[in-house]
Structures are given as C-alpha cells and as structure tokens.
C-alpha positions, 0 to 999 in steps of 0.5 A: 499499500504505498500511499498509505498514511498512518496516524495515532490520534488521541482524544481526551475530554467526555469521550468514554460512557458516551458511544464513542468508540461505536460511534468512531468505528462507523466513521472509520468504515464510512471514510475508508480508514482501517486501524483500530480504536479503544479505550486508554484510562479516561481518553480514546486512542486511534490508529487511523490508516488511508490516504491523507485526504481520507484521514483529514476528513475521518479527523474533521469529522471526529470533533464535528460529528461526535456524539450528542452525550461527548464533550471530546477535547481537541485531537491530539494527531501524530504521523506513524508508521502504518501496520497496514491493517486489513479492517478497522476493529476495536481493542481492548481498552488498555491502561496508560502512564497517565490517567485523563479520566473524564466520567460521564454523568447518567444519561436520559432514555433516547427517543429510539430507545423510547420508541423500541420501549413502547413497540409491541413487536420489539423484544424489549418491550415494556422493559423498564431497563431499555438503554443504548450507547447513547442512554441510560446510567454513567455515574451512577453505574460504573464502578472504575474506568476504563468503561468497560462492563466488567468496571460496571454495575452491570458486572453481574448480569451476564449477556444473553446471546441476542444481547451479546450479537448486539454487543458486538455488531458494529452496525447495531445501536447497542455496539458496545454499550455497556449497560446492555440489558433485556428481558432475558439477562437484565435486571428486573423489578420488584414491589413490596408491600404489606408482607406481598412481594410482586415479582416480575416486571409487568406484575410490579408496574401493575401493582404500582400504579395500583397502589398510586391510584389508591393514594398510596406512598410508594417508594420507587427505586430510579437511576440515581436513588429512590422517589417517594411518589404519590398521585399529585392530584390527590390532597389526602396523599400529599397531605400524608406523605409531608407528615410522615416525612415530616415535610410540612411545607417544603415544596414537591416536584412533580414528574409529568409524562410529557410537554403536553401533560406539563402544558397543561398545568403550568406555564411554560414557552419553547425555551423551557420546555427545550430545557426540561427535555435536555438530557439531564432533564432537570426539575424546573420550576414554573408558575403553576396553572390555577385550576390545573387539578394539582394538589393545592399542598404541592407547594403551599403558599409559592406560586411556582412548583418543582417540574420533571420529565420521565428520563428513565424507562421505568418512569416513562412507563410508570407514568404512563400506566398511572395517567397522571402527574406525579409526586417525584420527591427524593427518597431520603430522610429530610436533608439527608442524601438520597437512598440507593439501596434497598434494604437501607431504603426499605428499613429507613422509609418504613414509616413513610412509604406504604409501598416499594418498588425496588430492581436489582441493578445496584446504584453505585453512589447517590445522584439526587435530580438537579433543580433549575430555576430561570432568572433574568431569562436564564435557566441556571442551576440551584442544584447539582445532580444526576444528569448534570455532575459530577460537573468538570471545569478547565481551571485558569491556572495549574494548581500545585497540589491535588486538593479537595474542597469539602464546600458548605454545611448546607446544600453541601457538594465536595469539588476535586481539584488538580493540575488545570482540572476541577469536578464538581460532585452531585448534590450530598445534602445538608451535614447534620446526619452520620448518613450525610457525612459518610455519603461525603466520605463516600463521594470523596473517595470515589472521585479519587479512585475514578479520576485517579488522583490522590489528594494532598491538601483539604480546603475547608470553609473558615467555619469551626462548626461545620459538620465535615471538620472531623472528617478533614481532621481524620485524613491527617492531610494539611487544611486550609481554610477559605472564607465563606463569601470570598469563595461564593465570589470567586466562583463567579469570577471564575465564570466570566474570565475577562472580567479583571476587576469585579465589585461583587455582593456576596448575599446569603444566609449567613457565613463567618467573616474575617471579623469572626462576626456572621456575614451575609450583606457583603460587597467585595472589590477586587478578584480570587485571591485578593477581594476587599470586603467595600460594603455591607449593611448595619449589622444587628444580633441575632437572639438565639444565634442559628435558631434564627434560620429556621425561626423568623420571628428572632431577626424580626425582633432583633431588628426591632430591638436594635431600633429601641422598638418592644418586640411583644411576639419575643420571651421577655427572657430572650431580651434580657439574653440579647441584651446582656448579649449572649448567644446573639452573634452580630450579623449583617445577613441579608438572608436574615433581613428577608427572614425578619421581613417575611416575619414582620408582613405576617407571612412567616414566623417559623419555618420548616425548612431553610429559606421558607420566609424569603420563598414566601415573601417573594411569592406574595409580592406584587406591584410596583411600589416605591422603593425605601430609601436607606442612608448609605454611610461609611464605617469607622474602617471604611465600609459602606453600610446601608441601614435597614431601620427605614424599612421597619414601619413599612414592613410593620404598617398592617394597613398596607397589603402584604402583597405591596409590603413584600413587593416594596421591600424587595425593590429597597434592598435592589436599590440600596445595592444599586447605591453601594455599587455607584460608591464603590465604581465612584472609588474604584472605577470598576463598572462589572458587578457580580451577585452571588451568594443564595439570596440572588435565588430570589428572581424578583430580587435579582431582576430588579437588581440586574434592571437598576444596575444596567440602568446605571451603566454597570455590566452585571453577571450573575451563575449560569454554570454553577448555581449561586447558593452554597452549592457552588462553593467548594469549586469557589474554594478551589478557585479562591485557593489557585490564586491566594 
C-alpha cells in the first residue's frame, strides 16, 4: 500500500461512556479508514490508516459529528508508521501511564429506546431497563474506568446470546453499550407492600400503578436513588406524605408524562420546554396554572412548582400506566442524601412509604435530581445532580498540588481539583447526620479513585462548626481555610474570565466572616485571591444564633430591639439574654433581613425548611411600589453600610397589603445594592458587578437589581454554570486557593 499514511490520534474530554468508540468505528468505515480504536484510561486512542485526504476528512468528522452526549477535547494527531491493517476494529481497553479521566453523567432515555419501549413487536417492549450507547446510567453505574462492562454495576448480569450479538455488531445501536440488557439477561423489578411481593416487571408495574391510584405512597428506585411518589392530584396522599416525612411545607416536585401534560398544569414557553427535555432532565421551577387540578399542598404559599419529565424507561412506563402527574420527591429522610440500597430504603423509609418498587441493578453512588430556575431569562442551576454532575471545569492556572474542597455545611458538594482540572460532585445534602457525612466520605473517595488522583490538601470553610471538620482532621492532610463569601465571589468570577476587576455582592444566610461575625450582606472589590470587603449592611445581633434560620420571628425581634422598639411576640427572657449579648452573634446577613421581613409582614414566623420565609415573601410580592430609601454611610473601617431601619415602619404597617409590603422590601434592597455599587464605582472605577449567594435565587430581587444596575451603566453577571447558592462553594474554594 504505497499511498497509505498512518496517524495516531488521541482524544481526551468526555469520550467514555458516551458511545464514542462505536462512533469512531462507524466513521472509519464511512471514510474508508483502517486501523483500530481503544480506551486508554480516560481518553480514546485511534490508529488510523488511509490516504491523506481520507485521514483529514476522518479527523475533521471526529469532532464535528461527535455523539451528542460526548464532549471531546482537541485532537492530538501524530504521524506514525503504518500497520497495514486490513480493517478497522475496536481493541481491548488499556491502562496508560497517566490517566486523563472524564466521567460521564447519567443519561436520559433516548427517543430510539423510547420507541422500542412502546413497540409491541420489539423484544424489549416495556422493559424498564432499556438503553443504548447514547442513553442510560453512567455516573451511578461506573465502578472504575476504563468504561467497560466488568467495571460497572452490570458486571453480574451476563449477556444473553441476543444481547451479545448486538453488543458485538458494529452496525447495531447497542454496539459496545456497556449497560445493555434485556428481559432475558438484565435487571428486573420487585414490588413489596404489606408483606406481599410481586416479582416480574409487569406485575410490579401494575401493582405500583394500582397503589398510586389508591392514594398510597410508593418508594420507587430509579437511576440515582429512590423517589417517594404519590398522586400529585390527591390532597390526602400529599398531606400523608408531608406528615410522615415530615415535610410540612417544603415544595414537592412533580413528574409529568410529556410536554403536553406539562402545559396542562404550569405556564411554560418553548425555551423552557427545551430545557426540560434536555439530556439532564432537570427539575425546573415553573408558575402554577390555575385550575390545573394539582393538589394545593404541593407548594403551599408559593407560586411555582418544580416539574420534570421522565428520564428513565421505568419512569416513562410508570407515568404512562398511572395516567397523571406524580409527586417525585427525594427518597430520603429530610436533609440526607437520597437512598440507593433496597434493604436500607425498606428500613429507613418504612415509616413513610406504604409500598416499595425495587430493582436489582445496583446504584454505585447516589445522585439526586438537578434543579433549575429561570432568572433574568437564563436557566440557572440551583442544585447539581443526576444528569449534570459530576461537573468538570478547566482551571485558569495549574494547581501546585491536588486538593479536595469540602464546600459548605448546607447544600453540600465537594470539588476534586488537580493540575488545570476541577470536578464538582452531585448534591450531597445537609451535613447534620451521620449518613450525610458517610456519603461525603464515599463521594470524596470515589472521585479520587475514579479520576486516579491522590489528594494532598483539603480546603475547608472558615467556620469551625461545619459537619465535615472531623472528616477533614481525620484525613491527616494539611488543611487550608477559605473565607465563605470570598469563595462565593471567586466561583462567579471564574465564569467570566475576561473581567479583571469586580464589584461582587455576596448575599446569603450566614457565613463566618474575617472578623468572626456572621456575614451575609457583603460587597467585595477586586478579584480571586485579593478580595476587599467594601460594603455591607448595618449589623444586628441574632437572638439564639443559628435558631434564627428556622424561626424568622427572632430576626424580626433583633431588628426591633436594635432600633429601641419592643418586640411583644418575643419572650422577655430572650430579650434579656440578647441585651446581655448572650448567644446573640452579630450579623450583616441579607438572608436574615428577608426572614425578618417575612415575619413582620405576617407571612412566615416559623420556617420548616431553610429559606421558607424569603420564598413566601417573594411569592406574594406584587405591584410597583416605591423603594424605601436606605441611608448609606461609611463606618470607621471604611466599609459602606446601608441602614435597614427605615424599612421597619413599612413592613409593620398592617394597613397596607402584604403583597405591597413584600414588593417594596424587594425593591428597597435592590435600590440599596445599586447605591452601594455606585459608591464603589466612584472609588475604584470598576463597572463590572457580580451577584452571588443564596439570596440571589430570588428572581424578583435579582431581576430588579440587574435592571437597575444596567440602567446605571454597570455590566452585571449572575452565575449560569454553577449554583449561586452554597452548592457552588466547593469550586469557589478551589479558585480562591489557586490565587491566594
């Protein structure tokens, strides 16, 4: 073959677990290329032979026509000696000397598999575990890399002859689909209720649908863990679920069969529908449609409900058989990671669920559903999970040593970072329980094992009371403390690398500040590694400390007492302790200002979940009332501080509608933010503003602030790739550490 040229092509990025080798195989045949392809740790290596023009078209197509779930990096192409291969083949995976792992997230069920699922003539008709190279579980299935069946949770399901033929046929859609299965050789369902078990897929599905129609609560094992499901139209079923969990008022997500069913119950747009149908299939918060027939108990006091479409074949079958929307909330004890093991779920969820739909495909690690909210016209993540995590990012510079960032105590994620790469885990949860801490340890170990990285340093929040502190100490590794709000600011700054100098507003519940007080209403100037606190709010002391987060009346009492006013709803003993500065830490938290406003307006005095008061306050706000001017002065340390005191008479004015008071509160804070930004621009010349921290999950506040800032000539940025809340904190810790 005198005209034969040969190239060795290496492709990194997300190229394993996404059907990349079968794609390369078919592409090689299309372009007349001989040689081979194989997995090498986290990358794909190709030996390609052919004429130079063929090789060029082939290499161009490797990126231009890559599978939709893949994210290949640039090609590394080198000329090599021909092997004069007679055909193109897929070789066994090989371990390289240096791993370049890119772990895929779990995939939704694709349209081709759905068509087969509902085709009575297909051998996988109504099989709940149908998948192909372009869909199905990945992160929750993979035990180790390279991504081959023996390294997945499917290793104990030997392929039947029919599946083996599909797996080995280059022209088949399931060619080298590692989770491939069918009713003969794959996993199956099992329904358990009242000591009675229904084995077999059809019997289990029928029993599940019947239980749901009867108003029962069923724990259903899915891709990344269990859901607690019940009829979303049945008030009694929803009330029972709330009472048992217990979850008195925190909103419950619903799963709907398709877009048509979605349109019947919520207000939507084509862009939102596209987002709902995206591969990650997130929960999206959408305005409820009046008269839709949904239970009013799904999201009491709120204007939105979280909606998601089925992302597994099991969900598709269940929704079709049931015939209506289903509550699909995390199968856990509130605040803990979602449960994944059948025995543990049966034990721990027994006080909640009437029945269980199990299956025997192991879930290697938990992954809760991701959550998205549209703010300022952009879908923004509120929670990372199944379908969009682990989330990989390129760092702006190389780390000197591999690190593990442990994030926050609430909405915890961890971030593994090494070289110029960082990987953020799915949502773990609140670190108040042993199981949450065990899951954090498992995820931290798994990420290191999967990516073949050994951590040499741990990054932690400055707060000494965070639940992971013992885990960090027991690791024996050196610890670096990172400021809570600088980490928020750095996570946002990474998203917009062309901005060199920032004014960043980091507003949230509370985080320990550099002065050992509880910050939460801060503005910083600068950039990662060199943030300067420049503005804040008038501080106030929180009676009872952390209790104020779940008892908004405490924050209301604090503001009244700070201004010399009585708080008749608060116990005298508490006022005495507050006056004596006992367990009353100082705070500048905007999140606690929202709590106080909710209590003073009579919207929420006791919260059953974090953020309930602010969420209810946003939901009732309406009208275009005037902002209340808040005085802005510099304190002796040079920090600009807005005074919230003028808000109190308006908030406590019972002659005004709650909706008006709530709206004016939001607008007043937005205006105060703009006035702080203007002062800081006058000082520094900076006109790029960032908004970060959990308070900016509030769409009304964020959009009001953005509109006013842009009208004042600022360029404004709100996170788009990472959650604005504490779920993005672990990555921010890495960025802050990188530039310290």
